[in-house]
Backbone bond lengths (Angstrom), bond angles and torsions (degrees), N, CA, C in turn:
res aa  C-N    CA-C-N  psi(-1)  N-CA   C-N-CA  omega(-1)  CA-C   N-CA-C  phi
1 M - - - 1.442 - - 1.523 108.80 -
2 T 1.338 115.73 141.96 1.452 119.97 -177.65 1.522 110.62 -86.63
3 N 1.330 115.96 164.42 1.455 121.49 177.80 1.522 112.38 -85.81
4 Q 1.315 117.59 -10.91 1.455 118.78 -178.52 1.525 110.80 -78.69
5 Q 1.326 114.84 156.14 1.459 121.00 -179.69 1.528 109.42 -75.87
6 P 1.320 116.74 149.63 1.466 119.28 179.04 1.533 111.80 -67.42
7 I 1.312 114.18 161.84 1.458 123.66 176.93 1.526 107.16 -109.57
8 F 1.328 116.25 137.17 1.463 121.09 179.31 1.524 109.16 -114.62
9 Y 1.319 115.00 128.50 1.452 122.49 176.70 1.520 105.48 -109.72
10 E 1.317 116.57 116.36 1.456 120.88 -173.03 1.525 110.07 -116.15
11 V 1.330 115.52 132.47 1.458 121.96 177.92 1.523 107.54 -123.11
12 T 1.328 116.42 125.64 1.462 122.36 176.63 1.519 107.68 -110.52
13 L 1.332 115.59 132.36 1.459 121.35 -178.10 1.521 110.20 -122.95
14 Q 1.310 116.03 137.23 1.460 122.71 173.91 1.516 106.35 -124.10
15 S 1.339 116.38 123.47 1.463 119.39 -177.64 1.519 110.79 -119.70
16 D 1.311 114.60 157.51 1.452 120.20 169.53 1.525 107.10 -58.50
17 L 1.314 117.13 144.85 1.470 120.29 -178.92 1.520 112.05 -58.38
18 S 1.315 116.90 -32.68 1.470 120.28 -179.61 1.528 112.08 -66.42
19 L 1.329 117.73 -19.65 1.471 122.13 -179.44 1.526 113.37 -103.56
20 A 1.328 117.22 -7.95 1.467 121.10 -169.60 1.526 112.80 -55.96
21 H 1.312 118.01 -47.96 1.465 120.16 -177.13 1.535 110.97 -65.23
22 A 1.320 116.52 -46.83 1.471 120.27 -179.69 1.529 110.73 -63.05
23 L 1.325 116.93 -39.18 1.459 120.33 179.02 1.522 111.03 -64.97
24 E 1.314 116.77 -47.26 1.463 119.67 179.48 1.525 111.27 -59.69
25 E 1.311 117.10 -45.10 1.469 120.30 179.11 1.530 110.84 -61.98
26 H 1.314 116.77 -43.24 1.463 120.08 179.80 1.532 110.90 -62.73
27 L 1.322 116.73 -44.58 1.460 120.06 179.69 1.519 111.15 -61.89
28 R 1.319 116.46 -47.63 1.461 120.72 -174.42 1.521 113.09 -73.78
29 R 1.314 118.69 -34.93 1.466 120.95 -173.34 1.526 114.24 -97.07
30 E 1.346 117.31 -26.13 1.465 119.60 -174.34 1.534 113.49 -124.29
31 H 1.322 116.40 -58.97 1.467 120.39 -169.55 1.531 112.81 -65.41
32 I 1.306 117.51 -53.57 1.471 119.93 -178.02 1.529 111.48 -65.01
33 P 1.346 119.89 -44.45 1.472 118.02 175.55 1.533 112.95 -58.64
34 A 1.338 117.49 -35.55 1.467 120.01 177.72 1.532 110.68 -64.82
35 I 1.318 116.52 -39.01 1.465 120.02 177.93 1.526 110.37 -66.69
36 L 1.316 117.77 -41.78 1.458 120.65 178.50 1.530 111.06 -61.12
37 R 1.324 116.93 -36.77 1.472 120.74 -179.94 1.525 113.28 -66.16
38 T 1.329 118.02 -15.45 1.465 119.09 178.25 1.518 111.71 -66.93
39 G 1.335 117.03 -21.68 1.456 120.79 -178.50 1.523 113.87 79.38
40 C 1.314 117.29 7.23 1.461 121.14 -177.44 1.528 113.12 -86.05
41 F 1.331 117.03 -17.26 1.461 120.63 -174.72 1.516 111.18 -124.13
42 R 1.326 115.19 142.25 1.462 122.31 179.05 1.526 110.70 -81.93
43 H 1.331 116.04 -42.20 1.470 121.90 -179.19 1.520 108.70 -137.85
44 I 1.336 115.26 149.44 1.459 121.35 170.88 1.520 107.00 -132.72
45 R 1.319 115.26 132.90 1.468 121.04 177.38 1.520 108.19 -118.15
46 F 1.337 116.26 139.89 1.459 122.54 178.54 1.519 108.31 -121.15
47 D 1.324 117.08 128.70 1.465 122.21 -177.26 1.524 110.14 -126.78
48 V 1.333 114.97 150.61 1.454 122.43 174.60 1.524 107.62 -121.94
49 A 1.338 116.51 126.58 1.466 120.80 179.03 1.520 110.89 -95.54
50 S 1.314 116.11 -41.47 1.458 122.27 -179.38 1.524 106.93 -164.09
51 A 1.303 116.07 176.62 1.465 119.34 -179.75 1.534 109.60 -56.56
52 G 1.305 115.93 117.60 1.458 121.09 177.61 1.514 116.02 87.20
53 R 1.323 118.45 0.26 1.483 120.62 179.07 1.521 109.25 -119.16
54 F 1.346 115.13 118.94 1.461 122.19 -174.25 1.523 110.24 -131.42
55 R 1.334 114.36 158.24 1.468 120.61 175.73 1.516 108.27 -142.00
56 T 1.319 114.86 137.85 1.453 120.94 171.60 1.515 107.63 -119.64
57 C 1.318 115.52 140.57 1.459 121.12 178.70 1.530 107.10 -127.80
58 Y 1.315 114.86 116.55 1.461 122.62 -177.21 1.520 108.33 -104.73
59 Q 1.323 117.63 125.11 1.463 121.63 -178.56 1.518 110.01 -104.88
60 A 1.322 115.20 117.73 1.464 121.85 176.81 1.519 109.14 -103.72
61 E 1.299 116.25 149.16 1.472 120.76 178.32 1.514 111.61 -66.78
62 A 1.337 116.52 -35.50 1.464 120.54 -174.41 1.523 109.37 -153.33
63 Q 1.310 115.11 163.15 1.466 120.34 178.99 1.523 111.08 -58.05
64 A 1.324 117.52 -34.46 1.466 120.61 179.78 1.526 111.64 -60.95
65 D 1.333 117.65 -35.87 1.461 120.74 177.96 1.525 110.90 -66.81
66 L 1.328 116.48 -43.47 1.461 119.99 177.40 1.528 110.24 -64.94
67 D 1.314 117.57 -42.58 1.459 121.11 178.33 1.523 111.03 -58.92
68 R 1.332 116.35 -42.49 1.472 120.79 178.58 1.525 110.12 -62.16
69 Y 1.332 116.74 -43.29 1.469 120.17 178.06 1.529 110.02 -60.61
70 L 1.337 116.73 -49.99 1.461 120.58 -176.05 1.525 112.12 -63.30
71 Q 1.312 117.69 -35.07 1.459 121.16 -178.67 1.530 112.76 -82.14
72 D 1.328 116.64 -46.43 1.462 120.39 -170.33 1.528 115.20 -94.01
73 H 1.319 117.68 -26.95 1.464 120.04 -171.15 1.527 114.81 -119.69
74 A 1.319 117.52 -37.69 1.473 120.62 -173.99 1.528 113.63 -58.88
75 P 1.327 120.19 -42.69 1.470 117.85 -177.73 1.534 113.14 -57.08
76 G 1.305 117.62 -45.11 1.461 120.37 -179.97 1.518 112.70 -68.13
77 L 1.320 116.96 -42.29 1.463 120.55 179.63 1.525 111.23 -66.60
78 R 1.312 116.75 -38.22 1.464 120.24 177.44 1.523 110.91 -66.40
79 S 1.301 116.15 -39.33 1.464 121.01 178.57 1.527 110.90 -63.15
80 E 1.322 116.57 -44.87 1.470 121.05 177.30 1.530 110.62 -61.63
81 F 1.326 117.01 -42.83 1.456 121.17 180.00 1.531 110.36 -63.30
82 Q 1.317 116.65 -45.03 1.467 121.26 -179.72 1.526 111.50 -62.91
83 A 1.321 117.40 -36.42 1.468 120.52 177.36 1.527 110.65 -66.84
84 R 1.316 116.76 -36.28 1.469 121.61 -179.39 1.525 111.60 -75.55
85 F 1.332 117.54 -37.84 1.465 123.33 -178.20 1.532 108.87 -129.18
86 P 1.327 117.49 74.42 1.467 119.99 -176.30 1.529 114.11 -68.77
87 T 1.326 117.21 -26.04 1.462 121.54 178.06 1.525 108.42 -141.82
88 G 1.322 115.45 164.56 1.451 120.59 173.91 1.511 115.94 89.62
89 V 1.330 117.79 -0.28 1.465 121.53 178.57 1.522 107.80 -131.73
90 T 1.333 115.39 125.01 1.465 119.79 172.54 1.520 107.15 -113.43
91 L 1.304 115.92 147.64 1.460 118.66 -178.94 1.507 111.21 -144.14
92 S 1.316 113.75 158.76 1.457 121.14 174.05 1.517 107.82 -131.64
93 R 1.317 115.18 149.74 1.461 121.40 -179.93 1.521 109.05 -126.33
94 E 1.336 115.16 139.17 1.461 120.60 177.05 1.522 109.00 -141.72
95 I 1.312 115.33 149.38 1.460 122.15 175.15 1.521 107.30 -111.89
96 W 1.321 115.85 127.93 1.461 122.72 -178.36 1.520 108.85 -119.87
97 S 1.309 116.19 139.99 1.461 122.03 173.00 1.516 108.17 -106.69
98 A 1.323 116.29 129.37 1.460 120.29 178.00 1.520 109.20 -69.45
99 C 1.321 115.97 136.04 1.466 121.17 178.78 1.522 111.48 -103.96
100 E 1.328 115.34 -41.93 1.454 119.63 -177.12 1.521 108.39 -162.59
101 F 1.341 115.92 152.05 1.460 122.11 178.21 1.535 109.25 -122.70
102 W 1.302 116.42 144.50 1.455 122.41 172.83 1.511 107.29 -123.97
103 E 1.306 116.29 141.56 1.466 121.54 176.73 1.495 109.56 -134.59
104 S 1.336 115.61 143.89 1.463 119.24 174.07 1.519 108.10 -90.27
105 R 1.297 115.36 160.10 1.467 119.17 -179.12 1.473 111.38 -97.25
């Protein structure tokens, strides 16, 4: 394990209500497992805020792992996602660097 802090790649999705169920199922059953299989991320978390609003948080060990994902895997996965949901879903992507962690005992 490295001494550097992990990198978090976060994607927030907002979908039309008519697509919310299909989008959630696709993310949970196909898209996120495919991303995990790339080996670029240590953990992936999936959150639901409200009907049609979702967030995924991908934890990479290092920037190099995220870079590898973005270069080698993201274009194809994004293309597949766009073909499945050509309209009705907007998303934003952000990269976060962990600064410090606190834990209770």
